[in-house]
Biopython code that builds the backbone (N, CA, C, O; Angstrom):
import numpy as np
from Bio.PDB.StructureBuilder import StructureBuilder

atoms = [
    (1, "MET", "N", (-72.039, -8.337, -106.398)),
    (1, "MET", "CA", (-72.469, -8.806, -107.712)),
    (1, "MET", "C", (-71.292, -10.054, -107.837)),
    (1, "MET", "O", (-70.333, -10.073, -107.065)),
    (2, "ILE", "N", (-71.396, -10.613, -108.411)),
    (2, "ILE", "CA", (-70.603, -12.176, -107.616)),
    (2, "ILE", "C", (-69.077, -11.637, -109.174)),
    (2, "ILE", "O", (-67.875, -11.530, -108.928)),
    (3, "VAL", "N", (-69.743, -11.418, -110.597)),
    (3, "VAL", "CA", (-68.759, -11.340, -111.641)),
    (3, "VAL", "C", (-69.464, -9.931, -112.031)),
    (3, "VAL", "O", (-70.694, -9.902, -112.070)),
    (4, "ASP", "N", (-68.610, -8.601, -112.360)),
    (4, "ASP", "CA", (-68.969, -7.985, -112.784)),
    (4, "ASP", "C", (-67.941, -7.616, -114.535)),
    (4, "ASP", "O", (-67.042, -8.349, -114.948)),
    (5, "LYS", "N", (-68.353, -6.541, -115.128)),
    (5, "LYS", "CA", (-67.327, -6.253, -116.161)),
    (5, "LYS", "C", (-67.106, -4.762, -115.857)),
    (5, "LYS", "O", (-66.952, -4.022, -116.828)),
    (6, "ASN", "N", (-67.073, -4.264, -114.688)),
    (6, "ASN", "CA", (-67.012, -2.892, -114.029)),
    (6, "ASN", "C", (-65.314, -2.732, -113.688)),
    (6, "ASN", "O", (-64.973, -3.488, -112.779)),
    (7, "ILE", "N", (-64.554, -2.158, -114.071)),
    (7, "ILE", "CA", (-63.000, -1.528, -113.522)),
    (7, "ILE", "C", (-62.466, -1.808, -112.577)),
    (7, "ILE", "O", (-61.259, -2.045, -112.620)),
    (8, "ASN", "N", (-63.367, -1.897, -111.071)),
    (8, "ASN", "CA", (-63.028, -2.166, -110.362)),
    (8, "ASN", "C", (-63.547, -3.376, -109.200)),
    (8, "ASN", "O", (-64.514, -3.230, -108.452)),
    (9, "PRO", "N", (-62.336, -5.021, -109.272)),
    (9, "PRO", "CA", (-62.615, -5.507, -108.832)),
    (9, "PRO", "C", (-62.312, -5.688, -107.536)),
    (9, "PRO", "O", (-62.269, -6.766, -106.942)),
    (10, "GLU", "N", (-62.062, -4.413, -107.025)),
    (10, "GLU", "CA", (-62.300, -5.056, -104.958)),
    (10, "GLU", "C", (-63.840, -5.364, -104.965)),
    (10, "GLU", "O", (-64.270, -5.896, -103.942)),
    (11, "ARG", "N", (-64.519, -5.164, -105.740)),
    (11, "ARG", "CA", (-66.000, -4.638, -105.536)),
    (11, "ARG", "C", (-66.519, -6.408, -105.612)),
    (11, "ARG", "O", (-67.565, -6.736, -105.052)),
    (12, "ASP", "N", (-66.052, -6.973, -106.020)),
    (12, "ASP", "CA", (-66.069, -8.397, -106.376)),
    (12, "ASP", "C", (-66.741, -9.281, -105.165)),
    (12, "ASP", "O", (-66.500, -9.175, -103.962)),
    (13, "LEU", "N", (-67.245, -9.780, -105.525)),
    (13, "LEU", "CA", (-67.699, -11.032, -104.171)),
    (13, "LEU", "C", (-66.137, -12.072, -103.866)),
    (13, "LEU", "O", (-65.500, -12.323, -102.843)),
    (14, "TYR", "N", (-65.943, -12.553, -105.641)),
    (14, "TYR", "CA", (-64.861, -13.047, -105.830)),
    (14, "TYR", "C", (-63.656, -12.794, -104.813)),
    (14, "TYR", "O", (-63.183, -13.621, -104.033)),
    (15, "TYR", "N", (-63.201, -11.249, -105.024)),
    (15, "TYR", "CA", (-62.342, -11.003, -104.695)),
    (15, "TYR", "C", (-62.395, -10.438, -103.055)),
    (15, "TYR", "O", (-61.412, -10.867, -102.451)),
    (16, "LEU", "N", (-63.208, -9.666, -102.267)),
    (16, "LEU", "CA", (-63.808, -9.674, -101.092)),
    (16, "LEU", "C", (-63.713, -11.260, -100.384)),
    (16, "LEU", "O", (-62.959, -11.527, -99.448)),
    (17, "GLY", "N", (-64.341, -11.919, -100.826)),
    (17, "GLY", "CA", (-64.379, -13.657, -100.442)),
    (17, "GLY", "C", (-63.266, -13.692, -100.277)),
    (17, "GLY", "O", (-63.097, -13.887, -99.074)),
    (18, "ALA", "N", (-62.324, -13.616, -100.788)),
    (18, "ALA", "CA", (-60.696, -13.738, -100.799)),
    (18, "ALA", "C", (-59.924, -12.950, -99.805)),
    (18, "ALA", "O", (-58.849, -13.312, -99.326)),
    (19, "ILE", "N", (-60.328, -12.236, -99.628)),
    (19, "ILE", "CA", (-59.568, -11.260, -98.561)),
    (19, "ILE", "C", (-60.641, -11.529, -96.936)),
    (19, "ILE", "O", (-60.242, -11.180, -95.826)),
    (20, "LEU", "N", (-61.446, -11.931, -97.090)),
    (20, "LEU", "CA", (-62.011, -12.204, -95.341)),
    (20, "LEU", "C", (-61.882, -13.707, -95.510)),
    (20, "LEU", "O", (-62.250, -14.118, -94.409)),
    (21, "ILE", "N", (-61.503, -15.008, -96.412)),
    (21, "ILE", "CA", (-60.798, -16.089, -96.091)),
    (21, "ILE", "C", (-59.292, -15.935, -95.644)),
    (21, "ILE", "O", (-58.727, -16.884, -95.100)),
    (22, "GLN", "N", (-58.709, -14.869, -95.848)),
    (22, "GLN", "CA", (-57.507, -14.948, -95.013)),
    (22, "GLN", "C", (-57.662, -13.941, -93.612)),
    (22, "GLN", "O", (-56.832, -13.959, -92.703)),
    (23, "VAL", "N", (-58.338, -13.456, -93.617)),
    (23, "VAL", "CA", (-58.752, -12.605, -92.495)),
    (23, "VAL", "C", (-59.606, -13.938, -91.277)),
    (23, "VAL", "O", (-59.709, -13.969, -90.050)),
    (24, "LEU", "N", (-59.996, -14.722, -92.200)),
    (24, "LEU", "CA", (-60.910, -15.957, -91.005)),
    (24, "LEU", "C", (-59.513, -17.302, -90.778)),
    (24, "LEU", "O", (-59.603, -18.245, -89.992)),
    (25, "GLU", "N", (-58.136, -16.978, -91.838)),
    (25, "GLU", "CA", (-57.341, -17.865, -91.457)),
    (25, "GLU", "C", (-56.727, -17.392, -90.210)),
    (25, "GLU", "O", (-56.129, -18.229, -89.533)),
    (26, "LYS", "N", (-56.798, -15.911, -89.716)),
    (26, "LYS", "CA", (-55.886, -15.881, -88.433)),
    (26, "LYS", "C", (-57.071, -15.997, -87.411)),
    (26, "LYS", "O", (-56.736, -16.083, -86.229)),
    (27, "GLU", "N", (-58.439, -16.011, -87.708)),
    (27, "GLU", "CA", (-58.941, -15.663, -86.273)),
    (27, "GLU", "C", (-59.401, -17.425, -85.744)),
    (27, "GLU", "O", (-59.507, -18.364, -86.533)),
    (28, "ASN", "N", (-59.566, -17.487, -84.583)),
    (28, "ASN", "CA", (-59.708, -19.237, -83.914)),
    (28, "ASN", "C", (-60.932, -19.253, -84.918)),
    (28, "ASN", "O", (-61.193, -18.449, -85.813)),
    (29, "ASN", "N", (-61.761, -20.648, -84.431)),
    (29, "ASN", "CA", (-62.650, -21.322, -85.344)),
    (29, "ASN", "C", (-63.672, -20.607, -85.466)),
    (29, "ASN", "O", (-63.984, -20.373, -86.634)),
    (30, "GLU", "N", (-64.599, -19.977, -84.326)),
    (30, "GLU", "CA", (-65.673, -19.048, -84.560)),
    (30, "GLU", "C", (-65.152, -18.007, -83.800)),
    (30, "GLU", "O", (-64.357, -17.948, -82.862)),
    (31, "VAL", "N", (-66.197, -16.704, -84.831)),
    (31, "VAL", "CA", (-65.443, -15.234, -84.505)),
    (31, "VAL", "C", (-66.763, -15.077, -84.882)),
    (31, "VAL", "O", (-67.605, -15.788, -85.430)),
    (32, "ASP", "N", (-66.679, -13.033, -84.079)),
    (32, "ASP", "CA", (-68.259, -12.729, -83.551)),
    (32, "ASP", "C", (-68.465, -11.946, -85.046)),
    (32, "ASP", "O", (-67.657, -11.447, -85.828)),
    (33, "TYR", "N", (-69.815, -12.071, -85.058)),
    (33, "TYR", "CA", (-69.625, -10.936, -86.378)),
    (33, "TYR", "C", (-69.015, -9.833, -86.920)),
    (33, "TYR", "O", (-68.408, -9.710, -87.984)),
    (34, "ILE", "N", (-69.373, -8.674, -85.631)),
    (34, "ILE", "CA", (-69.051, -7.404, -85.738)),
    (34, "ILE", "C", (-67.335, -7.194, -86.112)),
    (34, "ILE", "O", (-66.901, -6.448, -86.990)),
    (35, "ASP", "N", (-66.342, -8.251, -84.997)),
    (35, "ASP", "CA", (-65.920, -8.363, -84.135)),
    (35, "ASP", "C", (-64.265, -8.696, -85.914)),
    (35, "ASP", "O", (-63.129, -8.292, -86.162)),
    (36, "LEU", "N", (-65.524, -9.825, -86.685)),
    (36, "LEU", "CA", (-64.704, -9.936, -88.085)),
    (36, "LEU", "C", (-64.841, -8.561, -89.032)),
    (36, "LEU", "O", (-64.056, -8.249, -89.927)),
    (37, "TYR", "N", (-65.589, -8.094, -88.770)),
    (37, "TYR", "CA", (-66.216, -6.781, -89.497)),
    (37, "TYR", "C", (-65.007, -5.952, -89.124)),
    (37, "TYR", "O", (-64.153, -5.473, -89.870)),
    (38, "ASN", "N", (-65.110, -5.891, -87.922)),
    (38, "ASN", "CA", (-63.925, -4.556, -87.907)),
    (38, "ASN", "C", (-61.789, -4.973, -88.656)),
    (38, "ASN", "O", (-60.827, -4.268, -88.959)),
    (39, "GLN", "N", (-62.119, -6.667, -88.607)),
    (39, "GLN", "CA", (-61.087, -6.984, -88.669)),
    (39, "GLN", "C", (-60.795, -6.848, -90.508)),
    (39, "GLN", "O", (-59.832, -6.346, -91.087)),
    (40, "PHE", "N", (-61.542, -7.245, -90.852)),
    (40, "PHE", "CA", (-61.693, -7.365, -92.402)),
    (40, "PHE", "C", (-62.172, -5.719, -92.786)),
    (40, "PHE", "O", (-62.100, -5.639, -94.013)),
    (41, "ASN", "N", (-62.570, -4.557, -92.283)),
    (41, "ASN", "CA", (-62.259, -3.796, -92.748)),
    (41, "ASN", "C", (-61.457, -2.703, -92.385)),
    (41, "ASN", "O", (-61.881, -1.552, -92.488)),
    (42, "LYS", "N", (-59.415, -3.182, -91.630)),
    (42, "LYS", "CA", (-58.678, -2.821, -91.603)),
    (42, "LYS", "C", (-58.102, -3.248, -92.642)),
    (42, "LYS", "O", (-57.421, -2.456, -93.293)),
    (43, "LYS", "N", (-58.204, -4.305, -92.963)),
    (43, "LYS", "CA", (-57.350, -4.639, -94.848)),
    (43, "LYS", "C", (-58.045, -4.357, -96.199)),
    (43, "LYS", "O", (-57.565, -4.255, -97.328)),
    (44, "GLN", "N", (-59.926, -4.218, -95.541)),
    (44, "GLN", "CA", (-60.089, -3.662, -97.291)),
    (44, "GLN", "C", (-61.036, -2.461, -96.372)),
    (44, "GLN", "O", (-61.307, -2.529, -95.173)),
    (45, "ASP", "N", (-61.398, -1.453, -97.271)),
    (45, "ASP", "CA", (-62.690, -0.802, -97.117)),
    (45, "ASP", "C", (-63.639, -0.814, -97.412)),
    (45, "ASP", "O", (-63.966, -0.366, -98.511)),
    (46, "ILE", "N", (-64.798, -1.515, -96.262)),
    (46, "ILE", "CA", (-65.939, -2.683, -97.300)),
    (46, "ILE", "C", (-67.045, -1.669, -96.315)),
    (46, "ILE", "O", (-66.726, -1.321, -95.178)),
    (47, "THR", "N", (-68.237, -1.314, -96.894)),
    (47, "THR", "CA", (-69.832, -0.936, -96.284)),
    (47, "THR", "C", (-69.718, -2.617, -95.456)),
    (47, "THR", "O", (-69.087, -3.595, -95.858)),
    (48, "ILE", "N", (-70.591, -2.482, -94.167)),
    (48, "ILE", "CA", (-71.433, -3.081, -93.636)),
    (48, "ILE", "C", (-72.832, -4.312, -94.928)),
    (48, "ILE", "O", (-73.480, -5.348, -94.777)),
    (49, "ASN", "N", (-72.639, -3.430, -95.895)),
    (49, "ASN", "CA", (-74.116, -3.989, -96.790)),
    (49, "ASN", "C", (-72.952, -5.437, -97.857)),
    (49, "ASN", "O", (-73.084, -6.596, -98.251)),
    (50, "LEU", "N", (-72.082, -4.519, -97.876)),
    (50, "LEU", "CA", (-71.250, -5.736, -98.563)),
    (50, "LEU", "C", (-70.192, -6.369, -97.971)),
    (50, "LEU", "O", (-69.384, -6.790, -98.799)),
    (51, "TYR", "N", (-69.920, -6.578, -96.861)),
    (51, "TYR", "CA", (-70.035, -7.376, -96.203)),
    (51, "TYR", "C", (-70.270, -8.403, -96.227)),
    (51, "TYR", "O", (-69.740, -9.403, -96.711)),
    (52, "SER", "N", (-71.900, -8.018, -95.171)),
    (52, "SER", "CA", (-72.897, -9.170, -95.352)),
    (52, "SER", "C", (-73.207, -10.338, -96.937)),
    (52, "SER", "O", (-73.489, -11.535, -96.886)),
    (53, "LEU", "N", (-73.086, -9.749, -97.809)),
    (53, "LEU", "CA", (-73.074, -10.295, -99.057)),
    (53, "LEU", "C", (-72.263, -10.813, -99.088)),
    (53, "LEU", "O", (-72.644, -11.972, -98.931)),
    (54, "THR", "N", (-70.696, -10.809, -99.250)),
    (54, "THR", "CA", (-69.561, -11.228, -99.481)),
    (54, "THR", "C", (-69.651, -12.991, -98.240)),
    (54, "THR", "O", (-69.124, -14.027, -98.645)),
    (55, "LEU", "N", (-70.418, -12.933, -96.776)),
    (55, "LEU", "CA", (-70.767, -13.794, -95.618)),
    (55, "LEU", "C", (-71.315, -14.767, -96.327)),
    (55, "LEU", "O", (-70.828, -15.885, -96.493)),
    (56, "ASP", "N", (-73.128, -14.049, -97.091)),
    (56, "ASP", "CA", (-73.486, -14.668, -98.306)),
    (56, "ASP", "C", (-72.647, -15.735, -99.079)),
    (56, "ASP", "O", (-72.858, -16.948, -99.076)),
    (57, "TRP", "N", (-72.071, -15.347, -99.466)),
    (57, "TRP", "CA", (-71.226, -15.898, -100.522)),
    (57, "TRP", "C", (-70.015, -16.724, -100.059)),
    (57, "TRP", "O", (-69.686, -17.565, -100.896)),
    (58, "LEU", "N", (-69.484, -16.709, -99.265)),
    (58, "LEU", "CA", (-68.677, -17.554, -98.382)),
    (58, "LEU", "C", (-69.828, -19.148, -97.580)),
    (58, "LEU", "O", (-69.511, -20.314, -97.341)),
    (59, "PHE", "N", (-71.151, -18.391, -97.400)),
    (59, "PHE", "CA", (-71.841, -19.493, -97.030)),
    (59, "PHE", "C", (-72.637, -20.188, -97.984)),
    (59, "PHE", "O", (-73.251, -21.166, -97.556)),
    (60, "ILE", "N", (-72.742, -19.927, -99.041)),
    (60, "ILE", "CA", (-73.646, -20.691, -99.855)),
    (60, "ILE", "C", (-71.904, -21.733, -99.939)),
    (60, "ILE", "O", (-71.582, -22.641, -99.172)),
    (61, "ILE", "N", (-71.052, -21.156, -101.170)),
    (61, "ILE", "CA", (-70.426, -22.205, -101.428)),
    (61, "ILE", "C", (-69.457, -23.235, -99.826)),
    (61, "ILE", "O", (-68.490, -23.965, -100.046)),
    (62, "GLY", "N", (-69.997, -23.025, -98.501)),
    (62, "GLY", "CA", (-69.902, -24.044, -97.645)),
    (62, "GLY", "C", (-68.320, -23.736, -97.320)),
    (62, "GLY", "O", (-67.509, -24.554, -97.753)),
    (63, "LEU", "N", (-67.770, -22.448, -96.480)),
    (63, "LEU", "CA", (-66.510, -22.246, -96.217)),
    (63, "LEU", "C", (-66.913, -21.298, -95.137)),
    (63, "LEU", "O", (-65.949, -20.856, -94.512)),
    (64, "ILE", "N", (-68.051, -20.880, -94.763)),
    (64, "ILE", "CA", (-68.675, -20.666, -93.413)),
    (64, "ILE", "C", (-70.088, -20.998, -92.947)),
    (64, "ILE", "O", (-71.107, -20.949, -93.635)),
    (65, "SER", "N", (-69.989, -21.321, -91.752)),
    (65, "SER", "CA", (-71.509, -21.715, -91.752)),
    (65, "SER", "C", (-71.532, -20.571, -89.575)),
    (65, "SER", "O", (-70.677, -19.939, -88.955)),
    (66, "LYS", "N", (-73.207, -21.000, -89.260)),
    (66, "LYS", "CA", (-73.685, -20.419, -88.275)),
    (66, "LYS", "C", (-72.919, -21.337, -86.811)),
    (66, "LYS", "O", (-72.900, -22.563, -86.921)),
    (67, "ALA", "N", (-72.449, -20.842, -85.784)),
    (67, "ALA", "CA", (-72.363, -21.973, -84.757)),
    (67, "ALA", "C", (-73.076, -21.703, -83.801)),
    (67, "ALA", "O", (-73.486, -20.593, -83.460)),
    (68, "LYS", "N", (-73.282, -22.855, -83.254)),
    (68, "LYS", "CA", (-75.039, -22.518, -81.903)),
    (68, "LYS", "C", (-74.692, -21.002, -81.116)),
    (68, "LYS", "O", (-75.590, -20.178, -80.945)),
    (69, "ASN", "N", (-73.958, -20.874, -80.883)),
    (69, "ASN", "CA", (-74.156, -19.697, -80.278)),
    (69, "ASN", "C", (-73.866, -18.451, -80.970)),
    (69, "ASN", "O", (-73.285, -17.464, -80.518)),
    (70, "GLY", "N", (-74.405, -18.655, -82.251)),
    (70, "GLY", "CA", (-74.983, -17.407, -83.366)),
    (70, "GLY", "C", (-73.156, -16.794, -83.945)),
    (70, "GLY", "O", (-73.239, -15.747, -84.588)),
    (71, "LYS", "N", (-72.091, -17.175, -83.821)),
    (71, "LYS", "CA", (-70.826, -16.230, -84.183)),
    (71, "LYS", "C", (-70.536, -17.082, -85.498)),
    (71, "LYS", "O", (-71.321, -17.967, -85.841)),
    (72, "ILE", "N", (-69.686, -16.865, -86.033)),
    (72, "ILE", "CA", (-69.190, -16.914, -87.467)),
    (72, "ILE", "C", (-68.265, -18.634, -87.656)),
    (72, "ILE", "O", (-67.206, -18.859, -87.071)),
    (73, "LYS", "N", (-68.699, -19.266, -88.228)),
    (73, "LYS", "CA", (-67.232, -20.774, -87.767)),
    (73, "LYS", "C", (-66.890, -20.443, -88.850)),
    (73, "LYS", "O", (-67.629, -19.694, -89.489)),
    (74, "LYS", "N", (-65.337, -21.014, -89.548)),
    (74, "LYS", "CA", (-64.727, -21.510, -90.261)),
    (74, "LYS", "C", (-64.786, -23.253, -90.417)),
    (74, "LYS", "O", (-64.416, -24.188, -89.707)),
    (75, "CYS", "N", (-65.459, -23.126, -91.748)),
    (75, "CYS", "CA", (-65.586, -24.483, -92.254)),
    (75, "CYS", "C", (-64.439, -25.208, -93.234)),
    (75, "CYS", "O", (-64.612, -25.950, -94.201)),
    (76, "PHE", "N", (-63.266, -24.741, -92.657)),
    (76, "PHE", "CA", (-61.838, -24.934, -93.639)),
    (76, "PHE", "C", (-60.783, -25.526, -92.585)),
    (76, "PHE", "O", (-59.635, -25.790, -92.943)),
]
sb = StructureBuilder()
sb.init_structure("model")
sb.init_model(0)
sb.init_chain("A")
sb.init_seg("    ")
for serial, (resi, resn, name, xyz) in enumerate(atoms, 1):
    if name == "N":
        sb.init_residue(resn, " ", resi, " ")
    sb.init_atom(name, np.array(xyz, "f"), 0.0, 1.0, " ", f" {name:<3s}", serial, name[0])
structure = sb.get_structure()
């Protein structure tokens, strides 16, 4: 869920997206899907499904894209 009324904001995509952006800032321009998940999971305990939704959110708002080699490319 993008915005939720629950008391656990650490499960909202805005929050998770911010943490993933912090992880991406430390990475090279392109990063592998699983490698990024492992780095992200060290900072925030997250399921692979919620990780995928977070990537979708960042793709929709234009902060990441898919590179030609299938890796995740940051656009900032």
